[in-house]
N, CA and C atoms as a LAMMPS dump frame, in Angstrom:
ITEM: TIMESTEP
0
ITEM: NUMBER OF ATOMS
360
ITEM: BOX BOUNDS ff ff ff
-5.0000000000000000e+02 5.0000000000000000e+02
-5.0000000000000000e+02 5.0000000000000000e+02
-5.0000000000000000e+02 5.0000000000000000e+02
ITEM: ATOMS id mol type element x y z
1 1 1 N 171.896 59.849 -238.496
2 1 2 C 170.65 60.572 -238.452
3 1 3 C 169.543 59.625 -238.896
4 2 1 N 168.443 59.621 -238.193
5 2 2 C 167.318 58.762 -238.509
6 2 3 C 166.484 59.423 -239.605
7 3 1 N 166.852 59.186 -240.883
8 3 2 C 166.182 59.811 -242.016
9 3 3 C 165.87 58.759 -243.066
10 4 1 N 164.686 58.851 -243.636
11 4 2 C 164.326 57.963 -244.742
12 4 3 C 163.374 58.697 -245.673
13 5 1 N 163.23 58.159 -246.883
14 5 2 C 162.312 58.716 -247.868
15 5 3 C 161.513 57.596 -248.506
16 6 1 N 160.259 57.883 -248.805
17 6 2 C 159.431 56.983 -249.587
18 6 3 C 158.716 57.823 -250.648
19 7 1 N 158.35 57.186 -251.736
20 7 2 C 157.593 57.864 -252.782
21 7 3 C 156.192 57.262 -252.787
22 8 1 N 155.171 58.117 -252.629
23 8 2 C 153.807 57.591 -252.6
24 8 3 C 153.295 57.331 -254.009
25 9 1 N 152.073 56.84 -254.115
26 9 2 C 151.513 56.464 -255.414
27 9 3 C 151.271 57.656 -256.339
28 10 1 N 151.359 58.871 -255.82
29 10 2 C 151.205 60.085 -256.637
30 10 3 C 152.563 60.627 -257.086
31 11 1 N 153.64 59.931 -256.721
32 11 2 C 154.979 60.362 -257.102
33 11 3 C 155.571 61.409 -256.185
34 12 1 N 154.98 61.604 -255.026
35 12 2 C 155.454 62.609 -254.081
36 12 3 C 156.375 61.947 -253.068
37 13 1 N 157.552 62.511 -252.897
38 13 2 C 158.504 61.991 -251.93
39 13 3 C 158.118 62.461 -250.539
40 14 1 N 157.936 61.51 -249.639
41 14 2 C 157.627 61.796 -248.245
42 14 3 C 158.886 61.497 -247.441
43 15 1 N 159.423 62.517 -246.797
44 15 2 C 160.621 62.371 -245.981
45 15 3 C 160.226 62.129 -244.537
46 16 1 N 161.087 61.409 -243.828
47 16 2 C 160.855 61.111 -242.417
48 16 3 C 162.161 61.379 -241.678
49 17 1 N 162.154 62.38 -240.806
50 17 2 C 163.319 62.716 -239.997
51 17 3 C 162.93 62.565 -238.541
52 18 1 N 163.461 61.526 -237.915
53 18 2 C 163.142 61.232 -236.509
54 18 3 C 161.641 61.237 -236.241
55 19 1 N 160.857 60.647 -237.145
56 19 2 C 159.414 60.525 -236.949
57 19 3 C 158.591 61.711 -237.414
58 20 1 N 159.243 62.768 -237.898
59 20 2 C 158.532 63.929 -238.436
60 20 3 C 158.432 63.749 -239.946
61 21 1 N 157.216 63.667 -240.453
62 21 2 C 157 63.472 -241.884
63 21 3 C 156.787 64.81 -242.57
64 22 1 N 157.403 64.966 -243.733
65 22 2 C 157.226 66.185 -244.513
66 22 3 C 157.494 65.862 -245.971
67 23 1 N 157.052 66.736 -246.848
68 23 2 C 157.244 66.508 -248.273
69 23 3 C 157.629 67.796 -248.972
70 24 1 N 158.272 67.637 -250.095
71 24 2 C 158.719 68.772 -250.886
72 24 3 C 157.599 69.234 -251.804
73 25 1 N 157.605 70.505 -252.124
74 25 2 C 156.644 71.029 -253.091
75 25 3 C 157.063 70.703 -254.525
76 26 1 N 158.192 70.046 -254.697
77 26 2 C 158.683 69.708 -256.029
78 26 3 C 158.8 68.187 -256.176
79 27 1 N 157.667 67.486 -256.322
80 27 2 C 157.737 66.04 -256.499
81 27 3 C 158.331 65.666 -257.852
82 28 1 N 158.729 64.447 -257.985
83 28 2 C 159.431 63.994 -259.182
84 28 3 C 158.604 64.133 -260.455
85 29 1 N 157.337 63.793 -260.404
86 29 2 C 156.534 63.72 -261.619
87 29 3 C 155.714 64.97 -261.925
88 30 1 N 155.375 65.74 -260.916
89 30 2 C 154.405 66.822 -261.109
90 30 3 C 154.795 68.032 -260.266
91 31 1 N 154.657 69.216 -260.809
92 31 2 C 154.996 70.436 -260.078
93 31 3 C 153.738 71.068 -259.502
94 32 1 N 153.764 71.292 -258.197
95 32 2 C 152.639 71.917 -257.512
96 32 3 C 153.001 73.316 -257.033
97 33 1 N 154.237 73.73 -257.167
98 33 2 C 154.746 74.876 -256.418
99 33 3 C 154.6 76.231 -257.091
100 34 1 N 153.934 76.353 -258.191
101 34 2 C 153.861 77.641 -258.881
102 34 3 C 153.279 78.746 -258.006
103 35 1 N 152.354 78.397 -257.108
104 35 2 C 151.733 79.418 -256.263
105 35 3 C 152.726 80.033 -255.286
106 36 1 N 153.782 79.336 -254.918
107 36 2 C 154.655 79.81 -253.85
108 36 3 C 155.479 81.028 -254.25
109 37 1 N 155.858 81.124 -255.491
110 37 2 C 156.75 82.203 -255.898
111 37 3 C 156.116 83.555 -255.625
112 38 1 N 154.87 83.734 -256.012
113 38 2 C 154.203 85.015 -255.778
114 38 3 C 153.683 85.131 -254.342
115 39 1 N 152.937 84.155 -253.914
116 39 2 C 152.257 84.274 -252.628
117 39 3 C 153.206 84.259 -251.44
118 40 1 N 154.133 83.324 -251.395
119 40 2 C 155.012 83.246 -250.233
120 40 3 C 155.98 84.419 -250.161
121 41 1 N 156.371 84.947 -251.296
122 41 2 C 157.28 86.094 -251.275
123 41 3 C 156.593 87.379 -250.839
124 42 1 N 155.264 87.394 -250.784
125 42 2 C 154.561 88.611 -250.365
126 42 3 C 154.251 88.615 -248.878
127 43 1 N 154.613 87.541 -248.184
128 43 2 C 154.326 87.491 -246.748
129 43 3 C 155.23 88.466 -245.995
130 44 1 N 154.644 89.301 -245.182
131 44 2 C 155.389 90.167 -244.273
132 44 3 C 154.568 90.302 -243.002
133 45 1 N 155.092 90.993 -242.025
134 45 2 C 154.405 91.08 -240.732
135 45 3 C 153.007 91.691 -240.846
136 46 1 N 152.819 92.594 -241.792
137 46 2 C 151.54 93.274 -241.902
138 46 3 C 150.444 92.402 -242.51
139 47 1 N 150.816 91.495 -243.429
140 47 2 C 149.778 90.74 -244.117
141 47 3 C 149.854 89.235 -243.902
142 48 1 N 150.766 88.761 -243.082
143 48 2 C 150.987 87.317 -242.955
144 48 3 C 149.724 86.556 -242.599
145 49 1 N 149.003 87.008 -241.613
146 49 2 C 147.804 86.292 -241.202
147 49 3 C 146.544 86.823 -241.871
148 50 1 N 146.552 88.057 -242.305
149 50 2 C 145.339 88.665 -242.849
150 50 3 C 145.165 88.453 -244.341
151 51 1 N 146.252 88.297 -245.076
152 51 2 C 146.123 88.224 -246.529
153 51 3 C 146.715 86.956 -247.109
154 52 1 N 148.001 86.726 -246.919
155 52 2 C 148.675 85.65 -247.633
156 52 3 C 148.245 84.262 -247.206
157 53 1 N 148.155 83.997 -245.896
158 53 2 C 147.808 82.65 -245.458
159 53 3 C 146.425 82.223 -245.958
160 54 1 N 145.396 83.045 -245.81
161 54 2 C 144.092 82.625 -246.358
162 54 3 C 144.141 82.416 -247.876
163 55 1 N 144.876 83.258 -248.587
164 55 2 C 144.962 83.121 -250.041
165 55 3 C 145.679 81.829 -250.405
166 56 1 N 146.756 81.535 -249.682
167 56 2 C 147.497 80.3 -249.946
168 56 3 C 146.621 79.084 -249.653
169 57 1 N 145.866 79.138 -248.554
170 57 2 C 145.002 78.01 -248.186
171 57 3 C 143.962 77.716 -249.27
172 58 1 N 143.544 78.747 -250.01
173 58 2 C 142.539 78.57 -251.051
174 58 3 C 143.148 78.201 -252.398
175 59 1 N 144.456 78.191 -252.504
176 59 2 C 145.112 77.919 -253.775
177 59 3 C 144.853 76.48 -254.226
178 60 1 N 144.396 76.311 -255.455
179 60 2 C 144.037 74.983 -255.947
180 60 3 C 145.247 74.06 -256.059
181 61 1 N 146.404 74.596 -256.417
182 61 2 C 147.604 73.758 -256.513
183 61 3 C 148.028 73.264 -255.139
184 62 1 N 147.942 74.117 -254.123
185 62 2 C 148.277 73.691 -252.766
186 62 3 C 147.291 72.636 -252.284
187 63 1 N 146.007 72.864 -252.516
188 63 2 C 144.986 71.893 -252.116
189 63 3 C 145.244 70.546 -252.773
190 64 1 N 145.559 70.568 -254.05
191 64 2 C 145.855 69.331 -254.784
192 64 3 C 147.086 68.639 -254.201
193 65 1 N 148.127 69.42 -253.94
194 65 2 C 149.346 68.845 -253.376
195 65 3 C 149.082 68.213 -252.013
196 66 1 N 148.392 68.925 -251.13
197 66 2 C 148.106 68.404 -249.792
198 66 3 C 147.312 67.111 -249.871
199 67 1 N 146.344 67.073 -250.763
200 67 2 C 145.548 65.865 -250.932
201 67 3 C 146.415 64.718 -251.45
202 68 1 N 147.212 64.977 -252.471
203 68 2 C 148.054 63.939 -253.06
204 68 3 C 149.15 63.469 -252.112
205 69 1 N 149.616 64.367 -251.252
206 69 2 C 150.669 64.014 -250.301
207 69 3 C 150.119 63.376 -249.037
208 70 1 N 148.805 63.472 -248.829
209 70 2 C 148.215 62.973 -247.593
210 70 3 C 148.637 63.818 -246.403
211 71 1 N 148.83 65.11 -246.64
212 71 2 C 149.343 66.013 -245.609
213 71 3 C 148.23 66.914 -245.085
214 72 1 N 148.526 67.593 -243.987
215 72 2 C 147.596 68.59 -243.46
216 72 3 C 148.281 69.951 -243.531
217 73 1 N 147.529 70.982 -243.841
218 73 2 C 148.141 72.318 -243.933
219 73 3 C 148.413 72.901 -242.55
220 74 1 N 149.385 73.775 -242.48
221 74 2 C 149.606 74.526 -241.249
222 74 3 C 148.443 75.494 -241.076
223 75 1 N 148.087 75.747 -239.829
224 75 2 C 146.976 76.646 -239.567
225 75 3 C 147.424 78.078 -239.318
226 76 1 N 148.739 78.276 -239.169
227 76 2 C 149.259 79.627 -238.945
228 76 3 C 150.729 79.675 -239.349
229 77 1 N 151.208 80.88 -239.522
230 77 2 C 152.627 81.075 -239.812
231 77 3 C 153.462 80.573 -238.638
232 78 1 N 152.977 80.777 -237.42
233 78 2 C 153.702 80.338 -236.224
234 78 3 C 153.833 78.814 -236.192
235 79 1 N 152.783 78.106 -236.551
236 79 2 C 152.835 76.64 -236.595
237 79 3 C 153.853 76.168 -237.629
238 80 1 N 153.896 76.831 -238.764
239 80 2 C 154.873 76.505 -239.8
240 80 3 C 156.292 76.748 -239.295
241 81 1 N 156.506 77.884 -238.648
242 81 2 C 157.834 78.207 -238.113
243 81 3 C 158.256 77.193 -237.059
244 82 1 N 157.349 76.818 -236.168
245 82 2 C 157.668 75.82 -235.141
246 82 3 C 158.093 74.502 -235.768
247 83 1 N 157.421 74.104 -236.835
248 83 2 C 157.774 72.875 -237.552
249 83 3 C 159.196 72.979 -238.107
250 84 1 N 159.506 74.11 -238.741
251 84 2 C 160.844 74.311 -239.298
252 84 3 C 161.896 74.3 -238.196
253 85 1 N 161.586 74.924 -237.07
254 85 2 C 162.53 74.955 -235.947
255 85 3 C 162.799 73.549 -235.423
256 86 1 N 161.759 72.69 -235.365
257 86 2 C 161.951 71.305 -234.912
258 86 3 C 162.914 70.562 -235.824
259 87 1 N 162.706 70.717 -237.141
260 87 2 C 163.599 70.06 -238.093
261 87 3 C 165.032 70.571 -237.934
262 88 1 N 165.174 71.879 -237.831
263 88 2 C 166.507 72.464 -237.674
264 88 3 C 167.153 72.013 -236.365
265 89 1 N 166.361 71.872 -235.302
266 89 2 C 166.904 71.443 -234.01
267 89 3 C 167.45 70.021 -234.101
268 90 1 N 166.749 69.138 -234.799
269 90 2 C 167.227 67.764 -234.984
270 90 3 C 168.573 67.769 -235.69
271 91 1 N 168.696 68.551 -236.752
272 91 2 C 169.957 68.619 -237.499
273 91 3 C 171.054 69.233 -236.636
274 92 1 N 170.741 70.306 -235.93
275 92 2 C 171.728 70.959 -235.058
276 92 3 C 172.233 69.976 -233.999
277 93 1 N 171.328 69.202 -233.418
278 93 2 C 171.732 68.213 -232.414
279 93 3 C 172.651 67.162 -233.028
280 94 1 N 172.324 66.711 -234.235
281 94 2 C 173.157 65.712 -234.909
282 94 3 C 174.542 66.268 -235.237
283 95 1 N 174.617 67.56 -235.476
284 95 2 C 175.913 68.209 -235.763
285 95 3 C 176.692 68.515 -234.491
286 96 1 N 176.084 68.237 -233.341
287 96 2 C 176.745 68.494 -232.065
288 96 3 C 176.767 69.958 -231.677
289 97 1 N 175.877 70.733 -232.253
290 97 2 C 175.814 72.156 -231.929
291 97 3 C 174.993 72.352 -230.661
292 98 1 N 175.501 73.12 -229.759
293 98 2 C 174.805 73.39 -228.498
294 98 3 C 174.002 74.682 -228.656
295 99 1 N 172.898 74.59 -229.419
296 99 2 C 172.051 75.754 -229.693
297 99 3 C 170.595 75.385 -229.485
298 100 1 N 169.777 76.394 -229.232
299 100 2 C 168.33 76.213 -229.162
300 100 3 C 167.72 76.972 -230.331
301 101 1 N 167.108 76.238 -231.245
302 101 2 C 166.52 76.861 -232.423
303 101 3 C 165.151 77.438 -232.057
304 102 1 N 165.047 78.744 -232.141
305 102 2 C 163.795 79.454 -231.924
306 102 3 C 163.863 80.757 -232.7
307 103 1 N 162.865 81.581 -232.564
308 103 2 C 162.821 82.842 -233.31
309 103 3 C 164.014 83.729 -232.989
310 104 1 N 164.391 83.817 -231.721
311 104 2 C 165.535 84.649 -231.342
312 104 3 C 166.812 84.165 -232.019
313 105 1 N 167.01 82.844 -232.08
314 105 2 C 168.192 82.29 -232.736
315 105 3 C 168.189 82.637 -234.225
316 106 1 N 167.05 82.447 -234.88
317 106 2 C 166.947 82.699 -236.315
318 106 3 C 167.157 84.172 -236.648
319 107 1 N 166.64 85.064 -235.825
320 107 2 C 166.704 86.496 -236.121
321 107 3 C 168.02 87.154 -235.736
322 108 1 N 168.893 86.444 -235.044
323 108 2 C 170.185 87.007 -234.631
324 108 3 C 171.191 86.865 -235.769
325 109 1 N 171.64 87.986 -236.356
326 109 2 C 172.588 87.926 -237.469
327 109 3 C 173.892 87.195 -237.115
328 110 1 N 174.231 87.138 -235.848
329 110 2 C 175.451 86.437 -235.432
330 110 3 C 175.35 84.929 -235.702
331 111 1 N 174.132 84.437 -235.924
332 111 2 C 173.938 82.998 -236.143
333 111 3 C 173.829 82.621 -237.62
334 112 1 N 174.051 83.583 -238.518
335 112 2 C 173.875 83.319 -239.941
336 112 3 C 174.701 82.12 -240.432
337 113 1 N 175.952 82.017 -240.006
338 113 2 C 176.792 80.895 -240.454
339 113 3 C 176.295 79.57 -239.907
340 114 1 N 175.843 79.554 -238.663
341 114 2 C 175.289 78.33 -238.082
342 114 3 C 174.005 77.921 -238.814
343 115 1 N 173.184 78.899 -239.136
344 115 2 C 171.938 78.611 -239.846
345 115 3 C 172.247 78.007 -241.217
346 116 1 N 173.233 78.567 -241.905
347 116 2 C 173.629 78.013 -243.209
348 116 3 C 174.153 76.588 -243.07
349 117 1 N 174.919 76.332 -242.017
350 117 2 C 175.433 74.982 -241.774
351 117 3 C 174.287 74.013 -241.517
352 118 1 N 173.35 74.397 -240.701
353 118 2 C 172.21 73.543 -240.382
354 118 3 C 171.344 73.308 -241.614
355 119 1 N 171.133 74.336 -242.406
356 119 2 C 170.264 74.242 -243.576
357 119 3 C 170.898 73.472 -244.736
358 120 1 N 172.203 73.367 -244.747
359 120 2 C 172.845 72.686 -245.87
360 120 3 C 173.018 71.258 -245.624
C-alpha cells in the first residue's frame, strides 16, 4: 500500500495514502478534538447542513487545527463522506475486495463485517 506519514512543524501528523493527504484530530503534541465529541455526535439528517456543519466551521479549535495542519475544511457532509469513501475504496482494493464503496454499501447491514475489515 502506498502510505506514508510526516509530522509538520506544528506536531501534526499528515498521512498520505495514494496521494490523498489527511490528518488526525489527535496530533502528538496538542489536542484539537474537544469540539467533536458534542458537535459531531449531534449530526443527524434533520440538522446536518442547517445546524452542526456551520457550528463546526465556526469552532475555534477546528479553525486552529485546519490552519496548523495546512488543511482545507469540507464544505458539506457529502464532500466529507466522499473523501471517506475514497480512502475506504483504496483499502478495499488493496485487500482484494471486489466492492464499490458508496452510501448504499455503507448503509447495507450485510456489509458490516466488510466495513470493519476495511476500517481496521
